[in-house]
Wavefront OBJ file of the C-alpha trace (Angstrom):
o trace
v 37.840 -13.747 -59.738
v 35.213 -15.778 -58.452
v 36.361 -14.997 -55.148
v 36.115 -11.250 -55.518
v 32.574 -11.512 -56.864
v 31.553 -13.618 -53.684
v 33.044 -10.950 -51.611
v 31.308 -8.121 -53.452
v 27.861 -9.735 -53.078
v 28.391 -10.523 -49.297
v 28.921 -7.007 -48.753
v 26.155 -5.762 -50.641
v 23.870 -8.086 -48.508
v 25.493 -6.790 -45.250
v 24.808 -3.128 -46.545
v 21.277 -3.932 -47.355
v 20.925 -5.491 -43.957
v 21.953 -2.256 -42.185
v 19.779 -0.218 -44.187
v 16.798 -2.426 -43.549
v 17.694 -2.536 -39.902
v 18.005 1.326 -40.021
v 14.937 1.829 -41.479
v 12.897 -0.455 -39.281
v 14.391 1.436 -36.084
v 13.496 4.883 -37.816
v 9.894 3.659 -38.332
v 9.900 2.405 -34.780
v 10.918 5.933 -33.683
v 8.294 7.586 -35.796
v 5.541 5.286 -34.210
v 5.722 5.484 -30.653
v 2.885 2.922 -30.297
v 4.783 0.305 -31.525
v 7.386 0.745 -28.619
v 6.955 -1.778 -25.644
v 6.229 0.519 -22.843
v 7.794 -0.248 -19.313
v 5.852 1.317 -16.316
v 7.188 1.036 -12.775
v 4.739 0.977 -10.016
v 6.014 1.898 -6.540
v 3.339 0.976 -4.136
v 3.424 1.977 -0.501
v 2.356 -1.712 1.038
v 1.085 -4.958 -0.467
v 0.033 -5.677 3.037
v -3.433 -3.922 2.723
v -5.958 -5.139 0.700
v -6.663 -1.885 -0.980
v -3.334 -1.894 -2.393
v -3.543 -5.259 -3.530
v -6.753 -4.492 -5.462
v -4.846 -1.722 -6.932
v -2.283 -3.912 -8.011
v -4.426 -6.482 -9.588
v -6.367 -3.758 -11.580
v -3.075 -2.233 -12.786
v -1.871 -5.589 -13.945
v -4.960 -6.509 -15.932
v -5.053 -3.213 -17.443
v -1.473 -3.404 -18.461
v -1.975 -7.299 -20.034
v -4.697 -5.700 -21.819
v -2.542 -2.684 -23.490
v 0.279 -5.060 -23.961
v 2.435 -2.918 -21.298
v 5.168 -4.193 -18.866
v 4.272 -3.239 -15.489
v 6.860 -3.838 -12.818
v 5.703 -3.281 -9.135
v 7.835 -3.010 -5.999
v 6.260 -2.960 -2.408
v 7.581 -0.197 -0.096
v 6.242 -2.132 2.910
v 5.287 1.255 4.549
v 9.012 2.443 4.570
v 9.812 5.868 2.796
v 13.227 4.791 2.892
v 12.931 1.497 0.875
v 10.386 3.367 -1.517
v 13.013 5.759 -2.121
v 15.530 3.046 -2.945
v 12.917 1.372 -5.386
v 12.259 4.595 -7.092
v 15.913 4.768 -7.631
v 15.962 1.182 -8.885
v 13.291 2.183 -11.613
v 15.443 5.183 -12.597
v 18.566 2.930 -13.150
v 16.364 0.458 -15.145
v 15.372 3.568 -17.434
v 11.749 2.633 -16.989
v 9.337 4.873 -19.310
v 7.181 6.236 -16.630
v 6.949 5.915 -12.875
v 3.349 5.473 -10.906
v 4.144 6.268 -7.511
v 1.663 5.539 -4.552
v 3.737 7.546 -1.664
v 4.538 6.163 1.959
v 4.450 9.843 2.829
v 3.632 12.776 0.789
v 6.645 14.890 2.116
v 9.276 12.223 1.985
v 8.415 11.108 -1.578
v 9.225 14.579 -2.924
v 12.988 13.964 -3.310
v 12.354 10.654 -5.431
v 9.875 12.754 -7.653
v 12.418 15.294 -8.183
v 15.073 12.501 -8.992
v 12.770 10.908 -11.464
v 12.189 14.405 -12.987
v 15.903 15.018 -13.266
v 15.935 11.977 -15.313
v 13.448 12.730 -17.504
v 11.127 10.041 -16.354
v 7.370 11.254 -16.158
v 5.478 10.487 -12.679
v 1.793 9.946 -11.975
v 0.958 9.589 -8.311
v -2.153 7.689 -6.925
v -3.912 7.646 -3.775
v -1.256 10.142 -1.972
v 0.229 13.486 -3.401
v 3.805 14.294 -3.498
v 4.327 17.751 -1.947
v 7.545 18.294 -3.985
v 8.607 17.779 -7.659
v 6.616 17.531 -10.934
v 3.832 14.877 -11.567
v 2.054 14.627 -14.729
v -1.004 13.749 -13.045
v -2.551 12.625 -9.484
v -5.216 9.902 -9.528
v -7.384 9.980 -6.219
v -10.614 10.494 -4.421
v -11.828 13.515 -3.142
v -10.517 12.690 0.276
v -12.525 15.581 2.120
v -15.368 14.282 0.308
v -14.886 10.698 1.863
v -14.687 12.361 5.337
v -17.730 14.282 4.786
v -19.837 11.228 3.328
v -18.960 9.531 6.924
v -19.922 12.461 8.794
v -23.389 12.624 7.279
v -24.240 9.214 7.869
v -22.764 9.288 11.366
v -24.831 12.379 12.311
v -28.105 10.224 10.779
v -26.947 7.148 12.813
v -26.318 9.084 16.294
v -29.140 11.722 15.849
v -26.612 14.607 15.877
v -25.175 13.797 19.277
v -22.554 11.640 20.722
v -18.713 10.949 21.510
v -16.420 9.670 18.662
v -12.668 8.346 18.675
v -10.712 8.882 15.221
v -8.180 6.536 13.894
v -6.045 8.444 11.733
v -3.826 7.235 8.733
v -0.236 7.853 8.230
v 0.667 11.429 9.892
v 1.673 13.742 6.904
v -0.082 11.778 4.019
v -2.309 14.248 2.204
v -5.239 11.459 2.587
v -4.862 11.659 6.502
v -5.147 15.369 6.580
v -8.199 15.496 3.952
v -10.128 12.737 5.355
v -9.641 14.407 8.973
v -10.537 17.816 7.673
v -13.580 16.592 5.784
v -15.174 14.825 8.516
v -14.677 17.892 11.139
v -16.301 19.930 8.676
v -19.195 17.546 8.294
v -20.051 17.528 12.006
v -19.592 21.197 12.779
v -22.945 22.672 13.904
v -23.960 19.095 15.767
v -23.563 17.685 19.431
v -20.941 15.051 17.590
v -17.587 15.496 19.431
v -14.163 13.972 18.643
v -12.946 13.272 22.034
v -9.723 11.330 21.003
v -7.977 11.210 17.642
v -4.667 8.930 17.358
v -3.027 7.669 14.311
v -2.842 3.695 13.506
v -0.902 4.349 10.406
v -3.598 2.774 8.141
v -2.732 -0.682 9.621
v -5.299 -3.329 11.047
v -3.095 -4.483 13.765
v -2.279 -0.833 14.892
v -6.110 -0.303 14.756
v -6.496 -3.184 17.428
v -3.960 -1.869 19.785
v -4.788 1.814 19.392
v -8.628 1.262 19.821
v -7.868 -1.093 22.997
v -5.865 2.034 24.358
v -8.690 4.193 23.360
v -11.110 2.111 25.241
v -9.303 2.200 28.589
v -9.739 5.884 28.898
v -13.235 6.303 26.710
v -15.220 3.096 27.150
v -18.351 5.310 26.729
v -17.875 6.519 22.901
v -20.612 5.982 20.595
v -18.663 5.654 17.269
v -15.075 5.186 15.957
v -14.395 6.862 12.726
v -11.285 5.148 11.068
v -9.549 6.840 7.871
v -9.689 3.458 6.449
v -11.142 0.093 6.692
v -7.852 -1.722 7.769
v -8.111 0.366 10.913
v -11.963 0.038 11.091
v -11.662 -3.576 11.142
v -8.878 -3.580 13.945
v -11.269 -1.318 16.092
v -14.123 -4.081 15.492
v -11.743 -6.622 16.895
v -10.942 -4.559 20.103
v -14.688 -3.625 20.441
v -15.535 -7.199 20.361
v -12.817 -8.129 22.926
v -14.127 -5.327 25.335
v -17.559 -6.690 25.016
v -18.878 -3.602 23.480
v -20.171 -4.996 20.185
v -23.530 -3.408 19.224
v -22.661 -0.480 21.607
v -19.953 1.321 19.356
v -20.722 2.072 15.586
v -17.661 1.946 13.488
v -17.164 3.633 10.224
v -14.331 3.168 7.538
v -13.112 4.258 4.027
v -12.185 1.955 1.048
v -14.921 -0.794 0.980
v -12.344 -3.545 0.695
v -14.034 -7.140 0.952
v -13.344 -7.704 4.616
v -15.254 -4.284 5.438
v -18.211 -5.446 3.170
v -18.427 -8.537 4.933
v -18.414 -6.861 8.240
v -21.266 -4.488 7.302
v -23.237 -7.346 6.041
v -22.650 -9.193 9.789
v -23.438 -5.740 11.418
v -19.863 -5.297 12.768
v -19.278 -2.117 11.033
v -21.744 0.538 10.231
v -20.635 2.309 6.897
v -17.845 2.790 4.581
v -17.028 4.688 1.593
v -16.060 2.882 -1.536
v -13.423 4.535 -3.547
v -12.794 1.766 -6.374
v -9.013 1.181 -6.060
v -8.974 -1.248 -9.039
v -10.526 1.608 -11.223
v -8.125 4.089 -10.157
v -5.021 1.920 -10.979
v -6.507 0.825 -14.230
v -7.099 4.612 -15.142
v -3.506 5.237 -14.138
v -1.984 2.758 -16.317
v -4.413 3.730 -19.290
v -3.567 7.392 -18.857
v 0.131 6.520 -18.663
v 0.149 4.603 -21.703
v -1.647 7.494 -23.535
v 0.678 10.061 -22.313
v 3.713 8.136 -23.532
v 1.986 7.985 -26.742
v 1.529 11.659 -27.041
v -1.439 12.227 -25.401
v -2.085 15.181 -23.152
v -3.182 14.549 -19.568
v -5.558 16.247 -16.985
v -3.318 17.405 -13.873
v -5.788 15.408 -11.592
v -8.582 12.854 -11.717
v -11.210 12.202 -9.105
v -12.573 8.779 -8.927
v -16.336 8.504 -7.890
v -17.181 7.811 -4.593
v -19.947 5.794 -2.741
v -21.165 5.599 0.777
v -22.036 1.746 1.591
v -23.999 0.624 4.716
v -25.833 -2.696 5.297
v -29.022 -1.346 3.405
v -27.345 -0.705 0.018
v -24.344 -3.197 -0.236
l 1 2 3 4 5 6 7 8 9 10 11 12 13 14 15 16 17 18 19 20 21 22 23 24 25 26 27 28 29 30 31 32 33 34 35 36 37 38 39 40 41 42 43 44 45 46 47 48 49 50 51 52 53 54 55 56 57 58 59 60 61 62 63 64 65 66 67 68 69 70 71 72 73 74 75 76 77 78 79 80 81 82 83 84 85 86 87 88 89 90 91 92 93 94 95 96 97 98 99 100 101 102 103 104 105 106 107 108 109 110 111 112 113 114 115 116 117 118 119 120 121 122 123 124 125 126 127 128 129 130 131 132 133 134 135 136 137 138 139 140 141 142 143 144 145 146 147 148 149 150 151 152 153 154 155 156 157 158 159 160 161 162 163 164 165 166 167 168 169 170 171 172 173 174 175 176 177 178 179 180 181 182 183 184 185 186 187 188 189 190 191 192 193 194 195 196 197 198 199 200 201 202 203 204 205 206 207 208 209 210 211 212 213 214 215 216 217 218 219 220 221 222 223 224 225 226 227 228 229 230 231 232 233 234 235 236 237 238 239 240 241 242 243 244 245 246 247 248 249 250 251 252 253 254 255 256 257 258 259 260 261 262 263 264 265 266 267 268 269 270 271 272 273 274 275 276 277 278 279 280 281 282 283 284 285 286 287 288 289 290 291 292 293 294 295 296 297 298 299 300 301 302 303 304 305 306 307 308 309
């Protein structure tokens, strides 16, 4: 009899435990803010200070919000990035923040995330296929226009310019080019050569070296980012043309700001990558907790020269 009572009481305790756990799970589902959010950040490259600043900003915001942020570096390989997004899908992350290596190539990955029911936010470069819940960026055309405006002032409306383009096909490349070309319309500033250096400092060196062999009389170099601009600075210095060719970039990374102070660069456009990723992580958490997002967010821009650093 005593044994039967013991078994009965044990069964009651087990049932109570199941009920309590079930109630806790139900409460957790009813309160999405109690769920630990995991976000995957697929970044094009961490070989560029701009994206390192972006990663750091995202990690700081994630820690503040109590969110898990997993960052995977594609090293500028669209194929590698596609595999990394597939990995995020397999891990069943709650949301993917995607900085595409290429705006065209990433579309398949975005559609795969869509099919898996995982929302996607893009930063800096857009996806040309699939559905994203938000895109965070600067107005890249405005960035190009700001450079053009400053260059017109510096060159007094006349001169020969070489352009170092970003990754072919990237939306930022297209827009930074178009904004600049629109900005110099009606002036005597002419683009004599425009070549891709893939947003890379080392490519910026070699491409500028090639340009200077045939166009040593250029007055300025407009690079679509600071990494390429800094590469141009190195090539110009090696050619003994420092002070004769003005160099313009976009991003305002630390090395570029130092180059401005030293007179090696003329201007850059500050686009606040840290703020961009902080905003992306905050908005991702807000979305997962039921808030509606704007389809696009533009981060404010500022032109920096030696005079206003």
